[in-house]
C-alpha positions as a printed Julia matrix, in Angstrom:
86×3 Matrix{Float64}:
 -66.0   -53.69  12.44
 -63.68  -51.26  13.98
 -62.48  -50.33  17.28
 -63.58  -47.0   17.37
 -67.17  -45.17  16.23
 -65.0   -41.85  15.56
 -62.45  -43.09  13.83
 -62.09  -40.0   11.83
 -60.29  -38.18  14.84
 -57.26  -40.46  14.96
 -57.44  -43.28  12.18
 -57.87  -46.64  14.12
 -58.17  -50.26  13.46
 -60.62  -51.99  11.44
 -61.52  -55.55  10.35
 -63.92  -56.71   7.0
 -65.31  -60.33   7.48
 -66.53  -62.46   4.57
 -68.41  -65.93   4.9
 -66.58  -68.21   1.86
 -68.65  -70.29  -0.06
 -66.33  -73.25   1.01
 -67.83  -74.3    4.2
 -68.89  -71.23   5.47
 -65.65  -70.16   6.57
 -65.2   -66.71   7.47
 -61.97  -64.65   6.19
 -61.04  -61.36   7.4
 -59.15  -58.34   5.91
 -57.3   -56.45   9.27
 -55.66  -53.08   8.57
 -55.16  -49.67   9.84
 -56.72  -46.77   8.89
 -55.23  -43.21   8.62
 -56.66  -40.34  10.18
 -59.33  -38.55   7.9
 -58.81  -40.25   4.75
 -59.41  -43.61   5.75
 -56.81  -45.16   3.71
 -55.02  -47.91   4.65
 -51.71  -47.54   6.29
 -50.81  -50.93   7.89
 -51.66  -54.51   7.26
 -48.93  -56.6    9.07
 -49.5   -54.95  12.46
 -53.04  -54.68  12.28
 -53.06  -58.74  11.58
 -50.34  -59.0   14.5
 -53.11  -57.1   16.87
 -56.02  -59.09  15.95
 -54.58  -62.45  16.22
 -53.49  -61.13  19.76
 -56.83  -60.51  21.03
 -57.54  -64.49  20.8
 -56.5   -66.09  23.92
 -57.81  -69.62  25.7
 -59.99  -71.86  23.55
 -58.11  -70.51  20.1
 -55.18  -71.51  17.89
 -53.44  -68.53  16.08
 -51.38  -69.74  12.78
 -49.31  -67.09  11.96
 -48.7   -66.92   8.25
 -50.63  -69.85   7.94
 -51.81  -69.45   4.14
 -50.09  -67.66   1.57
 -52.67  -65.76  -0.5
 -49.94  -64.52  -3.1
 -51.29  -60.93  -2.76
 -48.33  -58.97  -1.43
 -47.74  -55.39  -1.7
 -45.41  -52.95  -0.51
 -46.77  -49.74   0.6
 -48.28  -50.45   3.11
 -46.7   -53.66   3.98
 -48.48  -56.85   3.46
 -46.67  -59.92   3.38
 -49.45  -61.72   1.49
 -49.35  -64.37   4.14
 -52.7   -64.86   6.24
 -52.89  -65.82   9.83
 -55.16  -68.82  10.69
 -57.26  -68.65  13.79
 -59.47  -71.63  14.51
 -61.11  -72.91  17.81
 -58.9   -75.0   19.78
């Protein structure tokens, strides 16, 4: 899913979704792509942005699950935000 069909003009926020084999939970990779190259230039800002889209009826727990996959460029602290129905 992306915030724009025409991301090649200015990059954009992008999310990939997967359904796990563990009870059918859905996990996501939220990130921001750079213009033209579509290379990831942000993870943490995108994670915060996506989590902020959830309002009433949802519980958002930032940095709830350590995935042990932190990287420095672009910065990803390795912690996942858990979003569940309230």
